[in-house]
N, CA, C and O atoms as a printed pandas DataFrame, in Angstrom:
     atom_number atom_name residue_name chain_id  residue_number  x_coord  y_coord  z_coord
0              1         N          HIS        A               1  -21.225  227.885  224.873
1              2        CA          HIS        A               1  -21.045  228.011  226.305
2              3         C          HIS        A               1  -21.006  226.642  226.969
3              4         O          HIS        A               1  -20.255  226.427  227.920
4              5         N          GLY        A               2  -21.817  225.718  226.463
5              6        CA          GLY        A               2  -21.840  224.369  227.020
6              7         C          GLY        A               2  -20.497  223.666  226.883
7              8         O          GLY        A               2  -20.075  222.937  227.781
8              9         N          ARG        A               3  -19.827  223.888  225.754
9             10        CA          ARG        A               3  -18.510  223.282  225.548
10            11         C          ARG        A               3  -17.490  223.843  226.526
11            12         O          ARG        A               3  -16.642  223.113  227.039
12            13         N          LEU        A               4  -17.578  225.140  226.781
13            14        CA          LEU        A               4  -16.672  225.787  227.729
14            15         C          LEU        A               4  -16.878  225.219  229.131
15            16         O          LEU        A               4  -15.916  224.949  229.849
16            17         N          VAL        A               5  -18.131  225.045  229.509
17            18        CA          VAL        A               5  -18.443  224.477  230.823
18            19         C          VAL        A               5  -17.903  223.056  230.913
19            20         O          VAL        A               5  -17.297  222.682  231.917
20            21         N          LYS        A               6  -18.121  222.263  229.866
21            22        CA          LYS        A               6  -17.659  220.871  229.858
22            23         C          LYS        A               6  -16.136  220.803  229.980
23            24         O          LYS        A               6  -15.614  220.060  230.811
24            25         N          LEU        A               7  -15.423  221.574  229.154
25            26        CA          LEU        A               7  -13.962  221.553  229.196
26            27         C          LEU        A               7  -13.440  222.069  230.532
27            28         O          LEU        A               7  -12.485  221.517  231.078
28            29         N          SER        A               8  -14.053  223.113  231.057
29            30        CA          SER        A               8  -13.634  223.656  232.352
30            31         C          SER        A               8  -13.817  222.628  233.457
31            32         O          SER        A               8  -12.963  222.489  234.333
32            33         N          THR        A               9  -14.921  221.916  233.416
33            34        CA          THR        A               9  -15.179  220.871  234.402
34            35         C          THR        A               9  -14.143  219.760  234.284
35            36         O          THR        A               9  -13.625  219.280  235.293
36            37         N          LEU        A              10  -13.843  219.352  233.056
37            38        CA          LEU        A              10  -12.839  218.308  232.844
38            39         C          LEU        A              10  -11.460  218.754  233.333
39            40         O          LEU        A              10  -10.743  217.972  233.957
40            41         N          LEU        A              11  -11.089  219.997  233.057
41            42        CA          LEU        A              11   -9.798  220.511  233.515
42            43         C          LEU        A              11   -9.730  220.568  235.037
43            44         O          LEU        A              11   -8.706  220.232  235.631
44            45         N          SER        A              12  -10.813  220.991  235.657
45            46        CA          SER        A              12  -10.854  221.045  237.114
46            47         C          SER        A              12  -10.692  219.646  237.711
47            48         O          SER        A              12   -9.937  219.456  238.665
48            49         N          THR        A              13  -11.400  218.675  237.148
49            50        CA          THR        A              13  -11.304  217.291  237.609
50            51         C          THR        A              13   -9.900  216.748  237.397
51            52         O          THR        A              13   -9.345  216.091  238.278
52            53         N          LEU        A              14   -9.328  217.016  236.241
53            54        CA          LEU        A              14   -7.977  216.554  235.941
54            55         C          LEU        A              14   -6.965  217.139  236.921
55            56         O          LEU        A              14   -6.093  216.421  237.411
56            57         N          GLY        A              15   -7.071  218.432  237.210
57            58        CA          GLY        A              15   -6.170  219.062  238.172
58            59         C          GLY        A              15   -6.287  218.442  239.552
59            60         O          GLY        A              15   -5.280  218.199  240.217
60            61         N          THR        A              16   -7.511  218.188  239.982
61            62        CA          THR        A              16   -7.733  217.558  241.285
62            63         C          THR        A              16   -7.097  216.174  241.328
63            64         O          THR        A              16   -6.460  215.800  242.312
64            65         N          ARG        A              17   -7.277  215.427  240.255
65            66        CA          ARG        A              17   -6.713  214.068  240.217
66            67         C          ARG        A              17   -5.191  214.086  240.118
67            68         O          ARG        A              17   -4.528  213.233  240.707
68            69         N          LEU        A              18   -4.629  215.038  239.387
69            70        CA          LEU        A              18   -3.169  215.165  239.333
70            71         C          LEU        A              18   -2.606  215.438  240.722
71            72         O          LEU        A              18   -1.624  214.821  241.133
72            73         N          ASN        A              19   -3.229  216.361  241.439
73            74        CA          ASN        A              19   -2.768  216.672  242.796
74            75         C          ASN        A              19   -2.907  215.466  243.714
75            76         O          ASN        A              19   -2.049  215.229  244.565
76            77         N          SER        A              20   -3.980  214.708  243.546
77            78        CA          SER        A              20   -4.172  213.498  244.337
78            79         C          SER        A              20   -3.084  212.468  244.018
79            80         O          SER        A              20   -2.577  211.794  244.914
80            81         N          THR        A              21   -2.734  212.355  242.741
81            82        CA          THR        A              21   -1.680  211.436  242.327
82            83         C          THR        A              21   -0.339  211.851  242.916
83            84         O          THR        A              21    0.430  211.001  243.364
84            85         N          VAL        A              22   -0.054  213.140  242.921
85            86        CA          VAL        A              22    1.196  213.640  243.506
86            87         C          VAL        A              22    1.239  213.320  244.996
87            88         O          VAL        A              22    2.270  212.883  245.505
88            89         N          ARG        A              23    0.128  213.534  245.699
89            90        CA          ARG        A              23    0.091  213.213  247.133
90            91         C          ARG        A              23    0.342  211.721  247.357
91            92         O          ARG        A              23    1.098  211.349  248.255
92            93         N          ALA        A              24   -0.287  210.864  246.547
93            94        CA          ALA        A              24   -0.106  209.417  246.689
94            95         C          ALA        A              24    1.342  209.019  246.398
95            96         O          ALA        A              24    1.909  208.180  247.098
96            97         N          TYR        A              25    1.936  209.618  245.369
97            98        CA          TYR        A              25    3.334  209.342  245.044
98            99         C          TYR        A              25    4.237  209.739  246.209
99           100         O          TYR        A              25    5.108  208.970  246.614
100          101         N          ASN        A              26    4.030  210.928  246.740
101          102        CA          ASN        A              26    4.862  211.404  247.846
102          103         C          ASN        A              26    4.696  210.533  249.090
103          104         O          ASN        A              26    5.665  210.298  249.811
104          105         N          GLU        A              27    3.483  210.056  249.347
105          106        CA          GLU        A              27    3.268  209.140  250.470
106          107         C          GLU        A              27    4.012  207.831  250.245
107          108         O          GLU        A              27    4.602  207.283  251.176
108          109         N          ALA        A              28    3.986  207.322  249.003
109          110        CA          ALA        A              28    4.689  206.081  248.689
110          111         C          ALA        A              28    6.198  206.259  248.842
111          112         O          ALA        A              28    6.875  205.376  249.369
112          113         N          VAL        A              29    6.729  207.394  248.386
113          114        CA          VAL        A              29    8.161  207.676  248.544
114          115         C          VAL        A              29    8.513  207.747  250.027
115          116         O          VAL        A              29    9.545  207.221  250.443
116          117         N          GLY        A              30    7.670  208.389  250.822
117          118        CA          GLY        A              30    7.914  208.473  252.259
118          119         C          GLY        A              30    7.939  207.100  252.912
119          120         O          GLY        A              30    8.799  206.824  253.748
120          121         N          SER        A              31    7.005  206.240  252.538
121          122        CA          SER        A              31    6.963  204.888  253.078
122          123         C          SER        A              31    8.186  204.091  252.632
123          124         O          SER        A              31    8.774  203.348  253.419
124          125         N          TYR        A              32    8.557  204.248  251.385
125          126        CA          TYR        A              32    9.735  203.581  250.827
126          127         C          TYR        A              32   10.987  203.976  251.607
127          128         O          TYR        A              32   11.802  203.129  251.972
128          129         N          GLU        A              33   11.125  205.281  251.855
129          130        CA          GLU        A              33   12.305  205.760  252.572
130          131         C          GLU        A              33   12.300  205.336  254.042
131          132         O          GLU        A              33   13.350  205.033  254.609
132          133         N          ALA        A              34   11.123  205.315  254.650
133          134        CA          ALA        A              34   11.035  205.018  256.081
134          135         C          ALA        A              34   11.042  203.522  256.391
135          136         O          ALA        A              34   11.532  203.115  257.444
136          137         N          ARG        A              35   10.507  202.699  255.488
137          138        CA          ARG        A              35   10.338  201.284  255.809
138          139         C          ARG        A              35   11.141  200.336  254.920
139          140         O          ARG        A              35   11.729  199.372  255.410
140          141         N          VAL        A              36   11.167  200.604  253.633
141          142        CA          VAL        A              36   11.814  199.671  252.710
142          143         C          VAL        A              36   13.330  199.869  252.684
143          144         O          VAL        A              36   14.083  198.900  252.783
144          145         N          LEU        A              37   13.778  201.108  252.554
145          146        CA          LEU        A              37   15.218  201.361  252.458
146          147         C          LEU        A              37   16.003  200.905  253.686
147          148         O          LEU        A              37   17.092  200.353  253.528
148          149         N          PRO        A              38   15.494  201.113  254.903
149          150        CA          PRO        A              38   16.260  200.600  256.051
150          151         C          PRO        A              38   16.476  199.082  255.979
151          152         O          PRO        A              38   17.554  198.591  256.317
152          153         N          ALA        A              39   15.463  198.351  255.546
153          154        CA          ALA        A              39   15.616  196.898  255.392
154          155         C          ALA        A              39   16.610  196.578  254.280
155          156         O          ALA        A              39   17.416  195.657  254.414
156          157         N          ALA        A              40   16.558  197.328  253.189
157          158        CA          ALA        A              40   17.490  197.107  252.081
158          159         C          ALA        A              40   18.924  197.388  252.521
159          160         O          ALA        A              40   19.850  196.687  252.113
160          161         N          ARG        A              41   19.106  198.401  253.340
161          162        CA          ARG        A              41   20.455  198.714  253.839
162          163         C          ARG        A              41   20.992  197.579  254.716
163          164         O          ARG        A              41   22.190  197.297  254.712
164          165         N          ARG        A              42   20.106  196.940  255.457
165          166        CA          ARG        A              42   20.546  195.799  256.275
166          167         C          ARG        A              42   21.017  194.654  255.384
167          168         O          ARG        A              42   21.981  193.965  255.718
168          169         N          PHE        A              43   20.337  194.445  254.240
169          170        CA          PHE        A              43   20.787  193.428  253.287
170          171         C          PHE        A              43   22.184  193.765  252.781
171          172         O          PHE        A              43   23.050  192.894  252.696
172          173         N          GLU        A              44   22.397  195.042  252.443
173          174        CA          GLU        A              44   23.710  195.476  251.955
174          175         C          GLU        A              44   24.782  195.251  253.022
175          176         O          GLU        A              44   25.892  194.813  252.717
176          177         N          ASP        A              45   24.437  195.556  254.276
177          178        CA          ASP        A              45   25.403  195.385  255.366
178          179         C          ASP        A              45   25.820  193.926  255.529
179          180         O          ASP        A              45   26.943  193.638  255.943
180          181         N          HIS        A              46   24.913  193.010  255.202
181          182        CA          HIS        A              46   25.204  191.576  255.334
182          183         C          HIS        A              46   25.762  190.993  254.042
183          184         O          HIS        A              46   26.012  189.791  253.959
184          185         N          GLY        A              47   25.958  191.839  253.038
185          186        CA          GLY        A              47   26.555  191.383  251.780
186          187         C          GLY        A              47   25.650  190.516  250.932
187          188         O          GLY        A              47   26.141  189.741  250.112
188          189         N          SER        A              48   24.352  190.622  251.104
189          190        CA          SER        A              48   23.439  189.766  250.349
190          191         C          SER        A              48   22.762  190.481  249.183
191          192         O          SER        A              48   21.684  190.073  248.751
192          193         N          VAL        A              49   23.384  191.547  248.667
193          194        CA          VAL        A              49   22.824  192.260  247.521
194          195         C          VAL        A              49   23.455  191.689  246.264
195          196         O          VAL        A              49   24.678  191.695  246.119
196          197         N          ALA        A              50   22.626  191.195  245.355
197          198        CA          ALA        A              50   23.121  190.584  244.121
198          199         C          ALA        A              50   23.426  191.643  243.073
199          200         O          ALA        A              50   22.675  192.605  242.908
200          201         N          GLY        A              51   24.522  191.457  242.373
201          202        CA          GLY        A              51   24.834  192.325  241.242
202          203         C          GLY        A              51   25.448  193.658  241.616
203          204         O          GLY        A              51   25.885  194.384  240.724
204          205         N          GLY        A              52   25.501  194.009  242.862
205          206        CA          GLY        A              52   26.110  195.259  243.287
206          207         C          GLY        A              52   25.412  196.515  242.787
207          208         O          GLY        A              52   26.008  197.592  242.776
208          209         N          ARG        A              53   24.176  196.389  242.381
209          210        CA          ARG        A              53   23.458  197.571  241.878
210          211         C          ARG        A              53   22.976  198.415  243.042
211          212         O          ARG        A              53   22.552  197.897  244.075
212          213         N          GLU        A              54   23.050  199.715  242.857
213          214        CA          GLU        A              54   22.589  200.664  243.873
214          215         C          GLU        A              54   21.104  200.946  243.675
215          216         O          GLU        A              54   20.603  200.933  242.550
216          217         N          LEU        A              55   20.418  201.196  244.759
217          218        CA          LEU        A              55   19.015  201.602  244.676
218          219         C          LEU        A              55   18.948  203.063  244.248
219          220         O          LEU        A              55   19.684  203.896  244.777
220          221         N          PRO        A              56   18.072  203.383  243.295
221          222        CA          PRO        A              56   17.975  204.778  242.855
222          223         C          PRO        A              56   17.321  205.640  243.932
223          224         O          PRO        A              56   16.479  205.172  244.698
224          225         N          GLU        A              57   17.728  206.911  243.974
225          226        CA          GLU        A              57   17.078  207.852  244.888
226          227         C          GLU        A              57   15.785  208.335  244.258
227          228         O          GLU        A              57   15.740  208.625  243.062
228          229         N          LEU        A              58   14.749  208.421  245.050
229          230        CA          LEU        A              58   13.465  208.928  244.576
230          231         C          LEU        A              58   13.236  210.296  245.193
231          232         O          LEU        A              58   13.334  210.465  246.409
232          233         N          GLU        A              59   12.937  211.250  244.364
233          234        CA          GLU        A              59   12.690  212.613  244.820
234          235         C          GLU        A              59   11.186  212.845  244.948
235          236         O          GLU        A              59   10.426  212.395  244.091
236          237         N          PRO        A              60   10.742  213.532  245.990
237          238        CA          PRO        A              60    9.320  213.879  246.073
238          239         C          PRO        A              60    8.970  214.903  244.996
239          240         O          PRO        A              60    9.810  215.702  244.583
240          241         N          VAL        A              61    7.746  214.867  244.562
241          242        CA          VAL        A              61    7.245  215.841  243.594
242          243         C          VAL        A              61    6.710  217.026  244.384
243          244         O          VAL        A              61    5.891  216.851  245.286
244          245         N          THR        A              62    7.164  218.220  244.055
245          246        CA          THR        A              62    6.769  219.403  244.822
246          247         C          THR        A              62    5.861  220.336  244.037
247          248         O          THR        A              62    5.557  221.433  244.504
248          249         N          LEU        A              63    5.427  219.927  242.866
249          250        CA          LEU        A              63    4.572  220.774  242.040
250          251         C          LEU        A              63    3.109  220.419  242.239
251          252         O          LEU        A              63    2.774  219.277  242.555
252          253         N          ASN        A              64    2.248  221.396  242.052
253          254        CA          ASN        A              64    0.806  221.180  242.062
254          255         C          ASN        A              64    0.250  221.589  240.714
255          256         O          ASN        A              64    0.805  222.455  240.039
256          257         N          ALA        A              65   -0.840  220.969  240.329
257          258        CA          ALA        A              65   -1.505  221.353  239.091
258          259         C          ALA        A              65   -2.057  222.765  239.237
259          260         O          ALA        A              65   -2.550  223.146  240.299
260          261         N          ARG        A              66   -1.970  223.519  238.179
261          262        CA          ARG        A              66   -2.465  224.902  238.172
262          263         C          ARG        A              66   -3.990  224.899  238.066
263          264         O          ARG        A              66   -4.565  224.107  237.320
264          265         N          SER        A              67   -4.628  225.773  238.803
265          266        CA          SER        A              67   -6.083  225.908  238.746
266          267         C          SER        A              67   -6.480  226.910  237.678
267          268         O          SER        A              67   -5.711  227.805  237.328
268          269         N          VAL        A              68   -7.690  226.748  237.166
269          270        CA          VAL        A              68   -8.243  227.709  236.215
270          271         C          VAL        A              68   -8.757  228.898  237.010
271          272         O          VAL        A              68   -9.559  228.731  237.929
272          273         N          HIS        A              69   -8.301  230.104  236.662
273          274        CA          HIS        A              69   -8.658  231.296  237.424
274          275         C          HIS        A              69   -9.416  232.329  236.597
275          276         O          HIS        A              69   -9.646  233.439  237.078
276          277         N          ALA        A              70   -9.805  232.005  235.385
277          278        CA          ALA        A              70  -10.464  232.985  234.525
278          279         C          ALA        A              70  -11.785  233.423  235.138
279          280         O          ALA        A              70  -12.586  232.577  235.536
280          281         N          PRO        A              71  -12.032  234.739  235.225
281          282        CA          PRO        A              71  -13.270  235.221  235.836
282          283         C          PRO        A              71  -14.512  234.783  235.061
283          284         O          PRO        A              71  -15.602  234.715  235.628
284          285         N          GLU        A              72  -14.356  234.487  233.777
285          286        CA          GLU        A              72  -15.506  234.053  232.976
286          287         C          GLU        A              72  -16.037  232.705  233.423
287          288         O          GLU        A              72  -17.174  232.353  233.107
288          289         N          LEU        A              73  -15.238  231.950  234.147
289          290        CA          LEU        A              73  -15.612  230.590  234.511
290          291         C          LEU        A              73  -16.162  230.462  235.915
291          292         O          LEU        A              73  -16.492  229.358  236.349
292          293         N          THR        A              74  -16.268  231.562  236.631
293          294        CA          THR        A              74  -16.770  231.486  237.998
294          295         C          THR        A              74  -18.244  231.839  238.038
295          296         O          THR        A              74  -18.750  232.550  237.169
296          297         N          ALA        A              75  -18.922  231.340  239.046
297          298        CA          ALA        A              75  -20.348  231.635  239.203
298          299         C          ALA        A              75  -20.529  233.130  239.398
299          300         O          ALA        A              75  -19.659  233.801  239.953
300          301         N          GLY        A              76  -21.644  233.642  238.948
301          302        CA          GLY        A              76  -21.922  235.059  239.100
302          303         C          GLY        A              76  -21.205  235.903  238.073
303          304         O          GLY        A              76  -20.937  237.080  238.315
304          305         N          ASP        A              77  -20.888  235.315  236.918
305          306        CA          ASP        A              77  -20.146  236.040  235.898
306          307         C          ASP        A              77  -21.046  236.844  234.969
307          308         O          ASP        A              77  -20.566  237.508  234.051
308          309         N          GLY        A              78  -22.335  236.782  235.210
309          310        CA          GLY        A              78  -23.243  237.514  234.346
310          311         C          GLY        A              78  -23.588  236.771  233.071
311          312         O          GLY        A              78  -24.301  237.301  232.218
312          313         N          LEU        A              79  -23.092  235.551  232.928
313          314        CA          LEU        A              79  -23.368  234.768  231.725
314          315         C          LEU        A              79  -24.350  233.639  232.010
315          316         O          LEU        A              79  -24.468  232.698  231.226
316          317         N          GLY        A              80  -25.026  233.733  233.092
317          318        CA          GLY        A              80  -26.012  232.703  233.404
318          319         C          GLY        A              80  -25.417  231.474  234.048
319          320         O          GLY        A              80  -25.873  230.358  233.798
320          321         N          GLY        A              81  -24.419  231.659  234.863
321          322        CA          GLY        A              81  -23.824  230.512  235.553
322          323         C          GLY        A              81  -22.395  230.315  235.145
323          324         O          GLY        A              81  -21.740  231.245  234.676
324          325         N          GLY        A              82  -21.916  229.134  235.316
325          326        CA          GLY        A              82  -20.543  228.823  234.968
326          327         C          GLY        A              82  -19.981  227.810  235.930
327          328         O          GLY        A              82  -20.675  227.317  236.819
328          329         N          VAL        A              83  -18.730  227.509  235.742
329          330        CA          VAL        A              83  -18.055  226.542  236.582
330          331         C          VAL        A              83  -17.338  227.282  237.689
331          332         O          VAL        A              83  -16.614  228.245  237.435
332          333         N          THR        A              84  -17.532  226.844  238.890
333          334        CA          THR        A              84  -16.803  227.425  240.004
334          335         C          THR        A              84  -15.579  226.565  240.238
335          336         O          THR        A              84  -15.680  225.443  240.736
336          337         N          ALA        A              85  -14.415  227.098  239.876
337          338        CA          ALA        A              85  -13.172  226.366  240.087
338          339         C          ALA        A              85  -12.871  226.319  241.576
339          340         O          ALA        A              85  -13.107  227.289  242.296
340          341         N          LYS        A              86  -12.354  225.196  242.030
341          342        CA          LYS        A              86  -11.988  225.054  243.433
342          343         C          LYS        A              86  -10.802  225.973  243.711
343          344         O          LYS        A              86   -9.758  225.827  243.075
344          345         N          PRO        A              87  -10.931  226.911  244.639
345          346        CA          PRO        A              87   -9.844  227.863  244.873
346          347         C          PRO        A              87   -8.645  227.211  245.546
347          348         O          PRO        A              87   -8.787  226.281  246.339
348          349         N          GLU        A              88   -7.474  227.712  245.217
349          350        CA          GLU        A              88   -6.239  227.283  245.861
350          351         C          GLU        A              88   -6.238  227.817  247.297
351          352         O          GLU        A              88   -6.898  228.819  247.569
352          353         N          PRO        A              89   -5.517  227.175  248.219
353          354        CA          PRO        A              89   -5.476  227.660  249.608
354          355         C          PRO        A              89   -5.044  229.115  249.725
355          356         O          PRO        A              89   -5.590  229.859  250.539
356          357         N          GLU        A              90   -4.062  229.532  248.913
357          358        CA          GLU        A              90   -3.620  230.923  249.010
358          359         C          GLU        A              90   -4.703  231.889  248.549
359          360         O          GLU        A              90   -4.772  233.018  249.035
360          361         N          GLN        A              91   -5.556  231.454  247.610
361          362        CA          GLN        A              91   -6.678  232.295  247.182
362          363         C          GLN        A              91   -7.668  232.476  248.323
363          364         O          GLN        A              91   -8.200  233.568  248.527
364          365         N          LEU        A              92   -7.910  231.414  249.057
365          366        CA          LEU        A              92   -8.842  231.496  250.180
366          367         C          LEU        A              92   -8.327  232.466  251.235
367          368         O          LEU        A              92   -9.096  233.252  251.788
368          369         N          VAL        A              93   -7.036  232.413  251.512
369          370        CA          VAL        A              93   -6.444  233.328  252.488
370          371         C          VAL        A              93   -6.600  234.765  252.024
371          372         O          VAL        A              93   -6.979  235.636  252.807
372          373         N          MET        A              94   -6.306  235.022  250.737
373          374        CA          MET        A              94   -6.418  236.384  250.208
374          375         C          MET        A              94   -7.864  236.880  250.277
375          376         O          MET        A              94   -8.106  238.043  250.601
376          377         N          ARG        A              95   -8.822  236.006  249.976
377          378        CA          ARG        A              95  -10.236  236.402  250.057
378          379         C          ARG        A              95  -10.610  236.776  251.485
379          380         O          ARG        A              95  -11.312  237.762  251.710
380          381         N          ARG        A              96  -10.140  235.985  252.449
381          382        CA          ARG        A              96  -10.456  236.269  253.852
382          383         C          ARG        A              96   -9.826  237.586  254.298
383          384         O          ARG        A              96  -10.437  238.359  255.036
384          385         N          LEU        A              97   -8.598  237.831  253.844
385          386        CA          LEU        A              97   -7.941  239.089  254.201
386          387         C          LEU        A              97   -8.688  240.282  253.617
387          388         O          LEU        A              97   -8.873  241.292  254.295
388          389         N          ARG        A              98   -9.119  240.169  252.356
389          390        CA          ARG        A              98   -9.865  241.262  251.726
390          391         C          ARG        A              98  -11.201  241.483  252.422
391          392         O          ARG        A              98  -11.635  242.621  252.601
392          393         N          ALA        A              99  -11.852  240.385  252.817
393          394        CA          ALA        A              99  -13.149  240.490  253.484
394          395         C          ALA        A              99  -13.010  241.127  254.865
395          396         O          ALA        A              99  -13.930  241.792  255.341
396          397         N          ALA        A             100  -11.864  240.925  255.504
397          398        CA          ALA        A             100  -11.647  241.468  256.841
398          399         C          ALA        A             100  -11.338  242.960  256.819
399          400         O          ALA        A             100  -11.439  243.629  257.847
400          401         N          GLU        A             101  -10.960  243.488  255.653
401          402        CA          GLU        A             101  -10.607  244.915  255.561
402          403         C          GLU        A             101  -11.807  245.810  255.664
403          404         O          GLU        A             101  -11.672  247.032  255.604
């Protein structure tokens, strides 16, 4: 059981960090598009681009890391504890809707 808790904790941490990395990447792409590319285009307009190479397009990452949803890993599983995975926003909405019924 201890190994399961350890691995579940590591997976949860890894997922959180992956999502954080995606957010940071997307912020950097946004800054690049809003601040760097306009200046680069001005260089091109003045003919001062060496080698005639084009700047590559950067696409935002739209995926999120998947969360662990196994009921065995949540608190109150009857196994004497466990790891409580951080719920996804849509899970929180569904829980609130069920609670309101």
